[in-house]
N, C-alpha and C positions, 0 to 999 in steps of 0.2 A: 504495499500498499503507499505513495505515496505523502508525503508530507503534504500541511496545510499548506506554508508555502511555497512547494510546487502548483496543488490545487489550485491556491489564486494565480500561478504566476500559466497559466492553463486556460485560463479567463478569462487572465487580460487579449492573450498572443486571437485566442477564440472573440473576441468581441471587437477584435482589430480589424479580424482580418467582416467580420461578416457581410456578407453584399443586403445592402437596402436595400427595397421595391425599387426600383427602378424610375415609378413613375411618379415619388416624389418632388423627383428633382432637386431644390435648391434645399428645399426641407432636411436633408439628410443632415444636411452639415449643418444645423440646430438640432438634430437628434445625437449624432455621433460629441459635440457639442457637453453632451449632459452626459451621453452614460460614458460619454472618457472621461468624464472626473475627477480621476479616481475614488477615494473611499475604498470599506476596508473588504469592502466582497461575500460578509460573512451566507448572503442567502445562498448565490452560487457553492461556494465552496464548500456546504451544509449540502449541495442538494447532490455536489459529486463522490462528495464524503462518504454518504448515506449509500450510495451506485456500488464503492467501491465495496461498504465495507459489508454491506449484501451480497458481494459476490462476485457486483460485474464489476463492470473498468467505467474507467471513471471515460474518458472518450461516446462512451455510446450514450450517456447522460449527457454531453454538453451544451445538443442543443434545448434542454430544457430546462439548464440550469444557467442562461445565456436568456432563455427566454424566463424564468424570475428574477434578475437583471435588468428588462428591460423594463419589466413593469413595476419591480423598486423605481428606475426611477422615471415615467411616467410618472406617479406617486409622488416626487421629491419634486419635477417641474412644474408639478400643479397646485402643490404645496405652497410652493413661493411665490407664486402667480398678486397679487395683490389685492385682486376678493375674499381669498383664505390669509397664508401667515402673509403674507407681503413681504418679506425678504429680498433684502436687492443682493445680498451674496450665498453663494451656497460655496464649500474648501476650497475657501479661501482664493473664490476669485468671480466678479457678479455671474448674477442667476442665470437663466436661462430666457426669465424675458429681458433682462436687463441688458443686457446682448444683444436681444432677436430680435424686442418686445412684445407685446401680449400677446399676439394674433397670430405670431406666431408658436414660442411660446404654447401657447394654447393650443395648436396643430402638430405639434411636436407628441406632445403628449398624448396625443389621440394616434398619435406613428407609432409613436412606440409600444402603448400595445397592443393595435392594433397587432405588430412586427413580433408581437411576443407572442400571439395565439397562431397566427403561424408557423410558425420554430414551434411551437407545441403539437401541428400537427404532423410531425414528423411520424410519431410515434403509432404503429396501426393503434383502432380501439377506443380512440379519441378518450385513454383516462386522465395521461398526460394536460391533454390541454380543460376535461375537464375539472377534474385536483385545482389548475391554475384562474379557473374562471371565479369558480366556488371566487377563490381565498379572496382575489380580486372583488367579487362584491361582496364580501361580507370587511373585506380592508374599505371600503369605498363607504361603507356604511360604517363602521366608527371612527371615519370624517366624515363625516356629516352627525355625529353623536358632541363632539368632539366642533366642531364651529360653530353648534346650537345653543350651547354649554349644560349638554343632556350626563351630565357624567358625576351625578348621585350614587350608577354603579363605576370604580372606576378599574373597577379588575374589566367587566362586561365592553367597557369601552374600549380592552388595550387588550384581549383576547381575538377581536374586533380589528380593532388601528393597524399594532403596530404583527399581535400573536399569528394574525391567522397568514401574511403568509411565507411567515419563518418554519411552520408548520407547514403547510405547500415548503416548501423546498423540502421536509424530506421526506412526505406523500410524491410528490415528483421526482428524486432520490430510487422511493420505493418502482413506480410505475413502471422507470426505464431500465432497472435492471429483472425486473419480470418477475416482484415477488408477489404472490396473488393476495387479497383482500383479507383469506384468514387469518395472513401472517406479518401483516400491520401495526397491529394492536398496541402489545410497546415498544414499536418504532416512533406511531402516532402521539400514544404519552407524551414522548424523551422530548418532542418537536415541542409539544404543548407547553413541558416543561422549559425546554427553552427559550419561547416568545416570553413567558413572562418574567423569569432571569435577567435576558435583554434589555426590555419593558424600566422592571427597578432600579435594572442597574443608572442606567440613561434616564430617571430620574433622577435620582441619585447625584448625577455630573452635571445634573441642569437642575437642580433645584426645586423642582413640578413639580404631579402629579402622587408616587403616592410616597417620593418624598416629604411635600410639602405638606398631603392625607394622613403620614403613616410616623416622622419626625423623621432624620437620618438616617441613626438608629435601627426605628422600622421597618425599614424599606430597606437597609442593609441583611435585614437577620430574613427580610423575604427573602433577596437575592438570592443569598445561601443557602436559605431552604432550598428554593427550586434548584439550584447546580445544586444537593443531593438525593435530589426526588430522580435529576435528568441526570444523573453517576449509576441511581437507582437501575431504573428506567433501561440504563444502556444494557446493566449487564442480565437484563434477559434477557435481548434477542442471539441470535446468533452471529459468530462472524466476528473475525475483526477490528475492533471500535474502540480500540487509542487515538484515532486523526478526533472522535467524535468528542473523543471524552477530552484531548486535549482544549476545542476550541470549550466545551464547559467553561472550562480552568479561560480557558481566555477571556469569554468571555465575564467573568463573571471580577479581574482582576484587571477588565480595561479603561483605562485612566483619561482617556476623553472619544 
């Protein structure tokens, strides 16, 4: 099995070589600007590591992994728009709507999502496409709750807004590896815990969400408990899960 940084490099090279639909014309520049901005590539690496742990190859899961990252990028492009979070900077450089204008950024986000679904159709049976579509709808539902202030049930909001795509990263890796539905429950439980871990640490770093609601100690305890449960779920699945276990530890300890 390859280490997480090797899988990340594989994702980067695949995104660089990605052939976007020619009919999009100049819009492709804005799309590439958005997904080549860097980032930790947590979701596609998680997808590839899951596929390898399940007995397949990272190469077999690459279309699914890139699709997951394009969905994530679509969400960031739209989140940054003035109508939502109104952020002028993303990863140390101007947001897509600042660099290209609001209309182009909006269309670039739409196209990123559609390209993701096109990539997911590389797999027979439609399971990867269903996984990604359902996760995207849950993510959008969570974002709607966020922008409308419907955050009384913070755990439910975050399961949708953040957890859905992280869980789907695991799910897409499983489908790409040919793991039948009956063999997926422990993997799925692992993905759910990873989503909670990611959000709790994110809130600690930003000082909002769980950190504001529970205090820093409460949010840290929530993250640590989710990490322990994630490791426990990994212990239940067959295969070599060392890379996935390392991802759990990395997310639990991240400082940015």
